[in-house]
N, C-alpha and C positions, 0 to 999 in steps of 0.2 A: 202839631205843636200848639201850645196855648197862644191864642191870638194876642193877648196882652204882652207876652214875651216878644212876639214879632214886631208889634208896634214900637216897643221900646228900643229895639236895635236896628230897625230898618233904616233910620236916618244915618246911623253910623255906617252901616253896610254900604249905603249909597255913596257917602262921602269917601270912604276908603277905596271903593272901586273906581270912582271918577278921578280920584287922586292918582291912581295907577295909570289910567289913560282916559281921555275924553270918550264919552259913549253917548249913543242915542237911546231913547227910552226903552224900546223893545230889547235892544242888546243888553241894556242894564238889567232889565227884568230877567232875561235868560241867565245872565251871570249870577245874579242873586239866587235864582232858583236852583243853581247847582249845589247850594249850601243850605238854603232855607226856602221852604215852600211859601210863595206869596201870591196874592191876587194882583194881577197887573193893574187893576183899577185903583189899588191903594198907592201905587207908585207915583202916578202923575200929579195928584194933589200935593204930595210931598215935594216933588221936583219944583212945582210952581212956588211953593212956600220958601224953599231953599234959595230959589232965584230971587224972590221978592226980598229976602233977608240979606241978599248980596253975598251968599256963600257960593253961588254958582252963576256962571254966565252961559249964554247960549249962542250958537252960531249955526248957520245952515251950511251943509256940505253936500255936494252932488253925489248921487248914488247911481250905480250902474243898473240897479234893479228897480228904478222908478223915480218918483219925485225926490227933491233934496230932503235930507234928514236933518232934524234939529239935534245938534250935539250939545252935551252939557260939559262944561269945563269948570273946575274948582278955582276959586279966587284965593288970594293970599289970606283974606279974612276967613274963607271956608277952610283953608288948611289949618289955621290957628284953632278954629272951632273944632275941627276933626281931631286934632291932637288933644284938646281938652276932653272930648268925648271918649277917646281911647284910654286916657288916664282914668277917667271915671269908671269906664267899663271894666278895666283891669282891677281896680280897687273893689268894685261891686262884685264881680264874678269870683275873685279870690275870697272875699268875705263869705259869700254864699257857699262856695265849695268847702271852706273851712268849717262852717256851721254844719253842713251835711256830714262831713267826715267825723266831727266830734259827736254828733247825735247818733250816727250809725255805729260808732265805736262803743258808745255807752249802752247801747241796746243789748 
């Protein structure tokens, strides 16, 4: 998949998944990778930025498999931002799909 497509929607994917349930970085990368192939290295700078912008909070939670893990939790500001992104994404993707249908039909 085109890298620019991924960059544009990775933020939305992160927020939607964390809104569903708090997740740690590796878990989040695995869950996103079920739908979109991503490089794990691109995820952590995004998580830091979302935390800095107060869309996410972090907390440590003990793990039975090693040291405590840093979990990410969406804030109320993050939920509001996520909903704005969802609306923008829906409008954008519908427009692109409509364009493709109309162009393909006229060929």
